[in-house]
C-alpha positions in Angstrom: -0.1 0.0 0.1 2.7 2.4 0.8 4.7 1.9 -2.3 1.6 3.1 -4.3 1.5 6.1 -2.3 4.8 7.0 -2.7 4.3 6.2 -6.5 1.4 8.1 -7.0 3.3 11.4 -5.5 6.5 10.7 -7.3 4.6 10.8 -10.6 2.9 13.8 -9.4 6.5 15.3 -9.0 7.5 14.4 -12.3 4.6 16.0 -14.4 5.3 18.9 -12.2 9.0 19.2 -14.0 8.2 17.5 -17.3 4.4 18.1 -18.1 4.6 16.1 -21.1 6.3 13.0 -19.6 4.5 9.6 -19.7 4.9 8.5 -16.0 3.4 4.8 -16.6 7.1 3.6 -16.3 7.7 5.5 -12.8 7.5 2.7 -10.7 8.7 2.3 -7.0 10.4 -0.9 -6.0 11.7 -2.6 -2.4 15.4 -1.8 -2.3 17.7 -4.7 -2.9 19.8 -4.0 0.0 18.0 -2.8 3.0 20.9 -0.6 4.1 19.6 2.3 1.2 16.3 2.1 2.5 12.7 0.1 1.8 11.7 1.5 -1.6 13.9 2.8 -4.7 13.4 4.0 -8.3 15.5 4.1 -10.9 12.9 5.2 -13.6 14.3 8.8 -13.2 17.3 8.0 -15.3 15.3 6.6 -18.5 13.3 9.2 -18.1 16.2 11.7 -18.5 17.9 9.7 -20.9 15.0 10.0 -23.8 15.2 13.4 -23.1 19.0 13.5 -23.1 18.7 15.5 -19.8 21.5 14.8 -16.9 19.3 12.2 -15.1 21.0 13.5 -11.4 19.7 16.7 -12.1 16.0 15.8 -13.1 16.3 13.2 -9.5 17.1 16.7 -7.9 14.3 18.7 -9.4 11.9 16.0 -8.9 13.0 15.5 -5.5 12.4 19.3 -4.8 8.5 18.7 -5.9 8.2 15.7 -4.0 5.9 15.7 -0.8 6.9 12.0 0.4 7.5 13.5 3.9 3.8 11.7 5.5 5.6 8.5 5.0 9.4 8.9 4.1 12.3 10.3 6.0 14.6 12.5 3.8 14.4 11.2 -0.2 18.3 10.3 -1.0 19.6 10.7 -4.4 22.2 8.0 -4.8 24.5 7.2 -7.8 23.6 8.8 -11.2 19.9 9.3 -10.1 18.2 6.7 -7.9 15.9 8.0 -5.6 16.2 5.8 -2.3 13.2 6.0 0.5 13.4 5.1 4.0 9.9 4.8 5.6 8.8 6.2 8.8 8.1 4.1 11.6 5.0 5.8 12.3 3.9 4.8 8.9 4.5 1.5 8.8 2.6 0.9 12.1 -0.4 3.2 10.8 -0.7 0.7 7.8 -0.2 -2.5 9.8 -3.3 -1.0 12.0 -5.2 -0.3 8.7 -4.5 -3.7 7.7 -5.5 -5.4 11.2 -8.9 -3.7 10.7 -9.3 -4.8 8.0 -8.7 -1.8 5.8 -6.6 -3.7 3.4 -4.0 -6.4 3.5 -1.2 -4.8 2.0 -2.8 -4.9 -1.9 -5.7 -2.8 -3.0 -7.6 -3.6 -6.2 -6.8 -2.1 -9.4 -8.2 1.3 -10.4 -8.5 0.0 -14.0 -9.6 -3.5 -14.3 -9.3 -5.5 -17.0 -11.2 -8.3 -18.6 -8.9 -11.4 -19.1 -10.2 -14.6 -20.8 -7.8 -17.4 -19.5 -7.7 -20.7 -21.1 -6.2 -23.4 -19.1 -6.1 -27.5 -18.5 -8.3 -28.9 -21.6 -7.8 -32.0 -21.1 -8.7 -34.3 -24.0 -11.9 -36.6 -24.2 -12.1 -40.0 -23.6 -8.7 -39.9 -21.9 -7.3 -40.3 -18.2 -6.0 -36.7 -17.0 -2.0 -37.4 -16.6 0.7 -35.5 -14.4 1.1 -33.3 -17.4 -2.0 -31.4 -16.7 -1.2 -30.7 -13.1 0.9 -27.7 -15.0 -1.6 -25.9 -17.2 -4.3 -26.7 -14.6 -2.4 -25.4 -11.2 -0.4 -22.1 -13.1 -3.9 -21.3 -15.1 -5.9 -21.6 -11.6 -3.4 -19.8 -9.8 -3.4 -17.1 -12.3 -7.0 -16.6 -12.4 -7.1 -16.5 -8.4 -4.3 -13.7 -8.4 -6.1 -11.4 -11.0 -9.3 -11.5 -9.6 -7.8 -10.6 -6.7 -6.5 -7.4 -8.1 -9.7 -6.7 -8.8 -9.6 -7.5 -12.7 -12.6 -9.5 -14.3 -11.4 -12.9 -15.2 -13.2 -15.3 -17.8 -11.9 -19.0 -17.3 -13.3 -21.8 -20.1 -11.6 -25.2 -20.1 -11.3 -26.1 -23.9 -11.2 -29.4 -24.3 -10.2 -31.7 -26.4 -14.0 -33.2 -27.7 -13.4 -33.7 -31.3 -10.8 -35.0 -34.4 -9.4 -37.7 -35.8 -8.9 -40.4 -32.7 -12.9 -40.2 -32.5 -13.3 -42.8 -35.7 -11.4 -44.8 -33.9 -13.4 -44.9 -30.9 -16.4 -45.0 -32.2 -15.5 -48.2 -34.6 -14.0 -49.3 -30.6 -17.3 -48.8 -29.0 -19.4 -50.4 -31.8 -17.3 -53.5 -31.9 -15.4 -54.3 -29.1 -16.8 -52.4 -25.9 -16.9 -54.3 -22.0 -20.0 -52.5 -20.9 -19.1 -54.2 -17.4 -15.6 -52.6 -17.4 -17.3 -49.4 -18.6 -19.5 -49.1 -15.9 -16.2 -50.2 -13.4 -14.2 -47.4 -14.8 -15.3 -45.7 -18.4 -11.5 -43.7 -18.9 -9.6 -47.0 -18.6 -12.5 -48.8 -21.0 -12.3 -45.9 -23.7 -8.5 -46.1 -23.5 -8.2 -49.6 -23.8 -10.4 -49.4 -26.9 -8.3 -46.6 -28.4 -5.3 -48.8 -27.8 -7.0 -51.9 -29.6 -8.5 -49.6 -32.7 -5.2 -47.8 -33.1 -3.1 -50.5 -33.2 -5.3 -52.5 -36.0 -5.2 -49.4 -38.1 -1.4 -49.4 -37.7 -1.4 -52.9 -38.9 -4.2 -53.0 -41.8 -5.1 -49.6 -44.0 -8.7 -51.5 -44.4 -9.0 -51.1 -40.6 -8.2 -47.4 -41.1 -10.6 -47.0 -43.5 -13.7 -48.4 -41.1 -12.5 -45.9 -38.4 -12.3 -43.0 -41.1 -15.5 -43.8 -42.1 -17.2 -43.4 -38.6 -15.4 -39.9 -37.9 -17.0 -39.2 -41.6 -20.8 -39.9 -40.1 -20.1 -38.1 -36.9 -19.0 -35.1 -38.6 -22.0 -35.7 -40.9 -24.1 -35.8 -38.1 -25.3 -39.3 -38.1 -27.5 -40.0 -35.1 -25.9 -43.2 -33.3 -22.9 -41.8 -33.5 -23.2 -38.7 -32.6 -25.2 -40.5 -29.7 -22.2 -42.6 -28.5 -19.9 -39.7 -29.2 -21.9 -37.6 -26.7 -21.7 -40.2 -24.1 -18.1 -40.4 -24.3 -18.3 -36.5 -23.2 -20.6 -37.3 -20.4 -18.0 -40.1 -19.2 -15.0 -37.9 -19.6 -16.5 -35.0 -17.9 -17.3 -37.4 -15.2 -13.6 -37.9 -14.4 -12.8 -34.1 -15.4 -15.3 -33.1 -12.1 -13.8 -35.6 -10.2 -10.3 -34.6 -10.4 -11.1 -30.6 -10.6 -13.1 -31.3 -7.4 -10.2 -32.7 -5.7 -7.6 -29.8 -6.8 -10.6 -27.1 -5.8 -10.4 -25.6 -9.6 -13.5 -24.3 -10.9 -14.4 -23.2 -14.6 -16.9 -20.4 -15.6 -17.3 -22.4 -19.1 -16.4 -25.7 -21.2 -16.8 -24.9 -24.9 -14.7 -27.5 -26.4 -13.3 -27.7 -29.4 -16.6 -29.1 -31.0 -18.3 -26.2 -30.1 -16.7 -24.4 -32.8 -17.6 -26.5 -35.8 -20.4 -24.7 -36.8 -18.5 -21.7 -37.7 -15.2 -23.2 -39.2 -15.8 -23.4 -42.9 -16.4 -19.8 -42.7 -13.6 -19.0 -41.3 -11.7 -20.3 -44.0 -13.8 -19.2 -46.8 -12.9 -15.5 -45.0 -9.6 -16.1 -45.1 -9.7 -17.4 -48.7 -11.7 -14.3 -49.6 -9.3 -11.8 -48.3 -6.3 -13.4 -49.6 -5.1 -14.8 -46.3 -5.3 -18.0 -47.1 -4.3 -20.1 -50.4 -4.8 -23.5 -51.8 -2.0 -25.4 -52.0 -1.9 -29.5 -53.2 -5.3 -29.6 -52.0 -4.9 -27.9 -48.8 -5.9 -24.5 -47.4 -3.1 -22.7 -45.7 -1.4 -19.2 -44.4 1.8 -18.6 -45.9 4.4 -15.9 -45.2 3.6 -12.8 -46.5 7.0 -11.1 -46.4 6.8 -9.3 -43.7 9.7 -10.0 -41.2 13.1 -11.4 -41.5 13.5 -15.4 -42.3 14.7 -16.5 -39.6 11.9 -14.6 -37.1 8.9 -15.9 -39.3 7.3 -18.9 -38.2 5.7 -19.3 -41.8 9.1 -20.4 -42.9 11.5 -23.1 -42.2 14.7 -23.8 -43.1 15.9 -27.1 -44.9 19.6 -27.8 -46.5 19.8 -23.9 -46.2 16.9 -23.0 -47.9 14.3 -21.1 -46.3 11.0 -23.0 -47.3 7.0 -22.9 -47.1 5.9 -23.5 -43.5 1.9 -22.6 -43.2 -0.3 -22.8 -41.1 -3.1 -25.5 -42.3 -6.7 -24.3 -42.1 -8.0 -26.8 -44.1 -6.7 -30.4 -44.8 -6.7 -31.7 -48.3 -9.4 -34.1 -47.4 -11.6 -30.7 -46.7 -11.1 -31.7 -42.8 -10.1 -28.9 -40.7 -8.0 -28.8 -37.7 -6.6 -27.1 -34.4 -5.5 -23.8 -36.1 -9.1 -23.2 -37.4 -11.0 -24.4 -34.3 -8.2 -21.5 -32.4 -9.2 -18.9 -35.1 -12.8 -19.2 -34.7 -12.4 -19.4 -30.7 -10.5 -16.3 -30.7 -13.6 -14.5 -32.9 -16.0 -16.1 -30.3 -14.2 -15.0 -27.3 -14.1 -11.1 -28.7 -17.5 -11.1 -29.6 -18.8 -12.9 -26.4 -16.5 -11.0 -23.6 -15.0 -8.4 -24.8 -11.4 -9.2 -23.5 -8.6 -6.8 -23.3 -6.7 -10.0 -22.9 -6.8 -13.7 -23.7 -4.2 -15.9 -21.8 -3.4 -19.6 -23.0 -1.6 -21.5 -20.4 -0.5 -24.3 -22.6 3.2 -26.2 -22.5 6.3 -24.5 -24.3 6.5 -27.4 -27.2 3.5 -25.1 -28.5 4.6 -22.0 -29.0 5.3 -22.1 -32.5 1.9 -23.0 -32.9 1.0 -19.9 -31.5 2.9 -17.3 -32.9 1.3 -18.4 -36.5 -2.1 -18.3 -34.7 -1.6 -14.8 -33.1 0.0 -13.5 -36.6 -2.9 -15.2 -38.9 -5.4 -13.6 -36.5 -3.8 -10.4 -37.0 -3.6 -10.6 -40.5 -7.7 -11.8 -40.8 -8.8 -9.0 -38.4 -6.4 -6.4 -37.5 -8.8 -4.2 -36.1 -9.9 -6.9 -33.2 -6.1 -7.6 -32.7 -5.4 -4.2 -32.0 -8.0 -4.6 -29.0 -6.9 -7.6 -27.5 -3.4 -9.0 -26.0 -3.3 -12.4 -26.8 -0.5 -14.2 -24.7 0.7 -17.7 -24.6 2.2 -18.6 -21.2 4.2 -21.7 -21.7 5.6 -23.9 -19.1 8.1 -26.7 -19.0 8.4 -30.4 -18.3 7.8 -32.7 -15.3 11.1 -35.0 -15.0 12.0 -38.5 -13.4 15.0 -39.0 -11.5 16.6 -40.0 -15.2 16.2 -36.6 -16.3 13.1 -37.6 -18.6 9.6 -36.9 -18.6 8.5 -38.3 -15.3 6.6 -41.6 -15.9 5.5 -44.7 -13.8 8.0 -47.5 -13.4 6.5 -49.6 -16.4 7.1 -46.4 -18.1 3.6 -45.5 -19.0 2.0 -41.9 -18.3 1.0 -40.8 -14.7 -2.4 -40.6 -14.1 -2.9 -37.6 -12.4 -5.5 -39.1 -10.2 -3.4 -42.1 -9.2 -0.9 -38.9 -8.4 -2.7 -37.1 -6.3 -3.8 -40.6 -4.0 -0.2 -41.3 -3.4 0.3 -38.2 -2.5 -2.4 -38.3 0.3 -1.6 -41.4 1.6 2.3 -40.4 1.5 1.1 -37.2 3.7 -1.3 -39.4 6.1 1.8 -41.8 6.9 4.1 -38.5 8.1 0.7 -37.1 9.8 -0.3 -40.6 11.7 3.5 -40.8 13.1 3.5 -37.2 14.1 -0.4 -37.1 15.6 -1.1 -40.2 16.4 -3.3 -38.7 19.4 -6.0 -37.3 16.7 -8.6 -39.3 15.3 -8.4 -40.9 11.8 -10.8 -38.8 10.1 -9.1 -35.4 11.6 -5.8 -37.4 10.1 -7.2 -38.0 6.8 -8.3 -34.6 6.9 -4.8 -33.2 7.2 -3.1 -35.7 4.7 -5.7 -34.7 2.1 -5.2 -30.8 2.8 -1.3 -31.4 2.8 -0.8 -33.8 0.1 -2.9 -32.1 -2.1 -1.1 -28.8 -1.3 2.2 -30.1 -1.6 1.8 -31.5 -5.1 0.7 -28.1 -6.5 2.9 -25.8 -4.7 5.9 -28.2 -6.0 5.0 -27.4 -9.5 3.9 -23.9 -9.3 7.6 -23.0 -7.5 10.0 -23.5 -10.6 10.1 -20.7 -12.8 7.1 -21.8 -15.2 9.5 -22.3 -18.3 12.2 -24.5 -16.9 11.7 -28.4 -16.4 11.9 -29.9 -12.8 12.2 -33.0 -11.3 9.6 -34.5 -9.2 10.7 -35.6 -6.1 8.2 -37.0 -3.2 10.6 -36.3 -0.4 11.8 -32.2 -1.2 7.7 -31.6 -1.8 6.5 -32.9 1.3 9.2 -31.9 3.2 8.6 -29.9 6.6 11.2 -27.6 6.2 12.6 -25.6 2.8 10.2 -24.0 0.4 7.3 -26.7 0.1 3.8 -26.4 0.6 4.0 -28.2 4.0 6.2 -25.8 5.8 3.9 -22.8 4.8 1.0 -24.6 6.2 2.9 -25.7 9.2 4.2 -21.5 9.4 0.1 -20.8 9.6 -1.0 -23.7 12.0 1.5 -22.5 14.3 0.7 -19.1 14.5 -3.1 -20.4 14.9 -2.1 -22.0 18.2 -0.6 -19.0 19.6 -3.9 -17.7 19.3 -5.9 -20.6 21.1 -3.3 -19.7 23.7 -3.9 -16.1 23.6 -7.5 -16.5 23.6 -7.6 -18.5 26.6 -5.8 -15.3 28.6 -9.0 -13.1 27.7 -9.3 -10.5 25.2 -6.5 -9.5 23.1 -7.6 -7.5 20.8 -8.7 -4.4 22.7 -4.8 -3.3 23.0 -4.0 -3.4 18.8 -4.7 0.5 19.3 -1.4 0.9 20.9 1.4 -1.0 18.8 5.2 0.1 18.7 7.9 -1.2 16.3 10.9 -1.8 18.4 13.0 -5.0 17.7 14.7 -5.6 14.3 13.1 -8.9 14.0 9.7 -7.0 14.6 10.5 -4.2 12.1 11.7 -6.6 9.2 8.6 -8.4 9.3 6.9 -5.4 9.3 8.2 -4.2 6.2 8.1 -7.6 4.1 4.3 -7.5 5.1 4.0 -4.6 3.4 5.4 -6.1 -0.1 2.7 -8.3 -0.1 0.4 -6.6 -3.0 3.9 -6.0 -4.9 4.4 -9.7 -5.1 0.3 -10.6 -6.3 1.1 -7.9 -8.9 4.6 -9.3 -10.1 2.4 -12.5 -10.8 -0.1 -10.4 -12.3 1.8 -8.8 -14.9 4.4 -11.7 -15.4 1.9 -14.7 -15.1 4.4 -16.3 -12.8 3.2 -17.9 -9.9 6.7 -18.6 -8.9 6.8 -15.1 -7.5 4.3 -15.4 -5.0 5.5 -18.8 -3.8 8.7 -16.9 -3.0 7.7 -14.1 -1.1 5.5 -16.5 1.1 8.2 -18.4 1.8 10.7 -15.7 2.5 7.6 -14.1 5.1 7.9 -17.2 6.4 11.5 -17.1 7.1 10.9 -14.0 8.7 8.5 -15.8 11.2 10.3 -18.2 12.2 13.6 -15.4 13.0 11.0 -13.1 14.9 9.5 -15.7 16.8 12.8 -17.1 17.9 14.1 -14.0 18.9 11.0 -11.9 20.3 8.4 -14.1 22.9 4.7 -13.4 22.1 3.0 -14.5 25.1 5.5 -14.1 27.6 5.2 -10.5 26.4 3.6 -7.9 28.2 1.8 -4.3 27.4 2.6 -3.1 23.9 5.1 -5.3 23.1 2.5 -8.4 23.2 0.1 -6.4 21.3 2.5 -5.3 18.8 3.9 -8.9 18.5 0.4 -10.6 18.6 -0.6 -8.0 15.9 1.9 -8.8 13.5 1.3 -13.1 14.3 -2.1 -11.9 13.2 -1.1 -10.1 9.9 1.2 -12.9 9.0 -1.3 -15.5 9.2 -3.5 -13.5 7.2 -1.1 -13.2 4.7 0.0 -16.6 4.6 -3.6 -17.6 4.2 -4.6 -15.5 1.5 -1.5 -16.2 -0.3 -1.8 -19.7 -0.1 -5.6 -19.3 -1.2 -4.1 -17.3 -4.2 -2.5 -20.4 -5.5 -4.8 -22.9 -4.9 -4.0 -24.1 -1.8 -5.9 -24.9 1.5 -4.4 -24.2 4.9 -5.3 -25.7 8.1 -6.0 -24.6 12.1 -4.3 -27.3 13.5 -1.4 -29.9 12.0 
């Protein structure tokens, strides 16, 4: 909150000195080294450079116009034009008390809310959700939670894979090889079995492949039997999806699968052809390079044997069928007409980056006016690896099913919980294990830089120390236990009007609490939940240092009130921060 007030005053001072300056890039951020102050800005140097001014002189002129005395001691000019701000202890104290009263939690909702569509998770019908889905699902859910918290209007859409060539094979398998008892026991496992059987037969026998193609043609032509079977496959898959999402605490505003856009695909291709953006080639229709960028940067070209050749974005195959590019173009058009977003975010793995470059550029050429109104953004992520450095698999080499992974996480957590808290009832142990196990998996996935691959490790993610969900959940539960004891001693809330920060550990923790809003804004701006993970881990570290050095319940008077207030606000920020990552907390562990 205080950094926002400082930023506002600083921008006003810059405008006083340079009335035509664009102040949107004038930002105040925490000092990397506390010895220089609490906050700093280097923005004046770039403002000065753009105008060929002396940056230190500009800094001097701005400071002369800057009134920050309400919150800061003297503003210092450092180096070539840095400004360092050192907060007054009174300003910190007042901010803490306002947060305690519930006036804020160190962040403010944006004054300029945007409408943001987030496309994430997107599993395929008739296939089990696997370990890879944790990435898109967890990152997408954390982003929508943070952006809503900051006051943006968010629309979430689960663009499930419910159309395409695989359904010809699935329909053939359903009609000829379905085991109804197996379908009742585990529908997705049976659908997966059918696909594997028919797929192997199609690979071995061209006639079998032709049969599957005919089933697909009938489906696409609206055959009543095939449509009924296809709808049943979607219904059975949705049951599985809902179960997994329920366990993960993930909800969507819309689930509009690929099939939803079928009625518009022909129109998309015809419009692209009429506008001269797409052209026919070898019976197919594609969007080719328009020569507007160097070959190395042009996604519509590929280098083969030292020569740049066409690598078009296909929108209609030679057999007349459509593909992902066509569907994705129709989807953007629908989203713009339906929700008028300022931004559409696709949380999809980094291997799809070339597809999204082609998609965004194609849409820009197709509908240039609409493209100017919306920011299209691919939020990519890396792979989950096993100990061998290869993609994470089961011992038998199969893909790890997400449901099985969550089961194992909860079982492993239950083993730890029952050893540490044998006196709790089985129901309590299981609830703690559920929250800890699923939280551990989600947090381990959100913690790395999303574009990095990371090695899956049960021991690391379930550890009670280090940067893990259990460590943060335990820090929260530990603080709640302080208040159970404080409540026994009487009403401690009445003393909160008189607090005083004295010990360096108190001041250090207070200053870190002030930066919660900055961490949330960084997540929203960069689409990187790891910024929030690291902020919360640092907060828990500050708390551990504070708790060691500053007795809370044994303290008296103003000192006791100050320390209880810091404990309470730390608990609130930990809880809100973990909730923003989609992770639950426990009052007791």
